[in-house]
C-alpha angles and dihedrals in degrees: 000000000000123000125196114182124177125188101154093094125350113006115260128168124171134174114202088344095308119116116241096181111118120225094223112093102230099045087048088052091051092050091049091051092050093045092049088056097038113168092022131089114251110202120236087235092057091048092050091048089051091051102040109011122233095322104069118193116249093254095044095120093049092045092050090050088052091052091051089051091053091050091051091050089053089053091049091054091050091053094046112194095025123110129252085252089070091054090051090054089056098042099035126198111220130185095267103022145322138305130203104221098209129131111257090230089062088067121074091222090057092051091044094052093047093051094042091050090052089049093051092048091050091051090050088053092049094249096132095166091060091040093053092046096049094043093048092052090047094050092049088067089071112094096176139314112342116274093351095175099042124095106235131210131182099302100041091044092056092045091049091054091049093051094046091050090050089049092054092045093048091048090052090050093048091053089048090054091049091050091050087053092053096251095139100143092047092063099041099094092042093051092047089057093045092052088054093045093046103026095173097048106116090186093061091041092053092050091048092050091050094048091048094048094048089049091058095260102122095153092052091050090053090046091054090056092048090052092049092048091052093049093049091048094048097042104033107010092236137116125241116273121275091252093055092047091050090051090051092051092046091052091045090054092041086236111193088224089074088071087062095047109149132195127212130193107280093355143053135195141160115272124228118062093002104043099026 
């Protein structure tokens, strides 16, 4: 039996090529919760909180059991000719809840987290080629915002935020790796979009300024800073950080140090006297 479960975008789950995603909203939500925690027991209490919040309806336990039954019937249909016992081995009832017995590599989140972790470790070790490659493959698994067509409660909402934050952080690190490898023109269009998508992100702005300058676009790099300064003043009433202002001045002066601009995880600064 071959599972293929995708949560990084619209929710898809197939078994031997047959979809097992129910059309009804709450059973779909249950399946997403179980798939997200594949290999681990999800308590009935956590599932009920996800579906109905803290105030469970009187028949919550019975209704949840009905949803689990519907999910198992979907699995039975996908493995035509197999017994209900096989479906129960896939969606397992445990003492306190339920467990989706599916290999983690069958789920896009599992593959994403494995590749992203390898990319982060490579970056920490200074192997930016490996870091860029692993992170790029990982990020390509995303097809849109996480679980776009699943109703989300407390648990799925928190997990969605975590995944989206990891995605943004891993994207930032992959661009950093590309910049360290001298691929400035490659990342220009991507950084332009990111600066539009996250207009108050100084980190993306700094990378964009650097990529523009190193691509022979000094005036555009200076313009990017001016735009960021205006947005921060209008929205928050603050000035850009000291680091961003120093980068602006270095680009304005055509300081040779800009050619040695380095990025560090969670921070960036000019090399030379300051970064050593």
